[in-house]
C-alpha positions, 0 to 999 in steps of 0.5 A, a space after each residue: 795374763 802371762 805364763 812361761 811356756 818353755 825354755 829353749 836355748 838361752 831364751 824363755 818363751 812366754 804365753 800372753 793373751 792377745 791384748 796383754 802384749 804391746 796393745 797399742 804399738 810395738 817396738 822392733 824388738 817386740 815384733 821380733 820377739 813375737 815373730 820368734 814365738 810364731 816360728 816356735 809354734 810353727 815348728 812345734 812337736 805337739 806330742 813332745 809338748 804333751 809328754 812334759 808334765 810341767 809344761 802341761 800343768 803351766 798351760 792348763 793354769 794359764 787357760 783357766 786364769 785367762 779364759 773363763 769359758 775353759 773349764 777342765 773336766 772334773 774327771 781330768 783332762 788328758 795332756 793331749 787335750 790341754 795342749 790342743 786347747 792351747 793350740 786352738 787359742 794360738 791359731 785363733 790369735 787370742 794367745 800369742 807366744 813371745 820370746 824374752 831375754 832373761 833380763 827383760 823377764 827380770 825387769 818385768 818382775 817375772 823371774 829374778 835377774 840372772 847374769 849371763 856368765 860369758 867366761 863359763 860360756 867361753 870355757 864350755 866352747 873351748 872344752 867342746 872344741 878340744 874334745 872335738 879335735 881329739 875325737 877327730 884325730 882319733 877317727 883320722 888315725 883309725 881310718 888311716 890304719 884301716 886303709 893301710 890294712 886294706 892296702 896290705 891285704 890287696 898287695 898280699 892278694 896281688 902277689 898271690 895271684 901272680 903265682 900260677 894256679 894248679 888246675 885240679 881236675 873236676 869230677 866231670 872232667 875225669 868222668 869225660 876222660 874215662 868215657 873217651 878212654 872207654 870209647 877208644 878201648 871199644 874201638 880197638 876191640 872192634 878192630 881186633 874182632 874184625 881182624 879175627 873174623 878176616 883171619 878166620 875167613 882166610 883160614 876157612 878158605 884154605 884146604 884141610 889136611 885131608 884134602 887130596 888137592 892140598 898144595 905141596 910146598 916141595 921137598 925141604 932139605 937140610 940146611 946147606 943142602 941143595 935148594 928147595 922150592 922156597 930156596 930162592 925166596 927173598 929174605 925178610 924180617 919183622 919190623 917195629 910193632 906199632 904203638 896203639 897208645 894207652 889201650 895196650 898198656 898194662 891196666 894198673 893205676 900208678 901209685 904216684 902222680 902229679 899233685 892235684 890230678 886225676 888218673 883214670 885207668 883205661 881198663 877198669 875205669 878206676 879214678 884216682 886223685 893225687 894229693 899234694 905229695 903226689 900220693 893217692 888220697 881217694 879212689 873211685 872204683 866202677 868194676 867190682 863190689 866190696 859190699 858197698 855197691 858199684 861205684 864205691 870209693 876208698 880214702 887214703 890215710 898218710 903214707 907210712 914210714 916204710 912207704 906203704 899206703 893206708 887205704 881204707 875200706 870202701 864207701 858207697 857214693 853216687 855221681 848223680 846229684 840226687 
């Protein structure tokens, strides 16, 4: 009993009962066909076999005709059960799978003779090779264009990195500078207070205007007259005033500054950020309230044609992250 199992590649694979195929002696070609059938079964996807209705139908007919003991249920068999029944017979060796050439099958009378069209085969191979070559060229061109685009982008970014970056002062840096300015101002105030206290102590030690022991500076005459008790004193003049830094500057925030920098007013603590043109873009105020609380911010619009700043109303904000 013989039945076709499937077609795979240019071959057909047939099902035989063990004693129906080369019972007495097998030729080399027959043994190779039998070994090919064993390899097919070893690599088989049983679930895939069960998903093909025509294959399942041929297998069930082969089992019914070849094995009287096999009787399908009158309620119907599932494709999986039919394929499992075939697998049991194959593992026991009662059924074998044999690879067969189309001409060999025709000679056996199972199917009509079919001539192999070598010209069509060669044309198909040539078309596949041409299509593969075209796709490969398209892929190579696309990869080349992609790599060129990446190289150009790397070159652009490299040129951009060669330009010095302008440091923009951060909020933390501006706040630290503001704290340092306030600390310097407090030190100057403490020094001034100590000077005042010393002067007050010296003034308190001097005799009052009603004191009988008040010292006398002597008689003062008109200019060009005779000498007085201070007439022989050495002349003197005031020297240059020392520089006390920003703490003694006028407490006004400059209207313009270096682009991308912050300025902190040492008096009021106001922080101002300057934009690309050097004009202010935002103010942070800490010493007064517009109804938005302390601190609050003011944004700046574009400078008008007459040079006036467009300063918006206050907006509340917090330097803390919560």
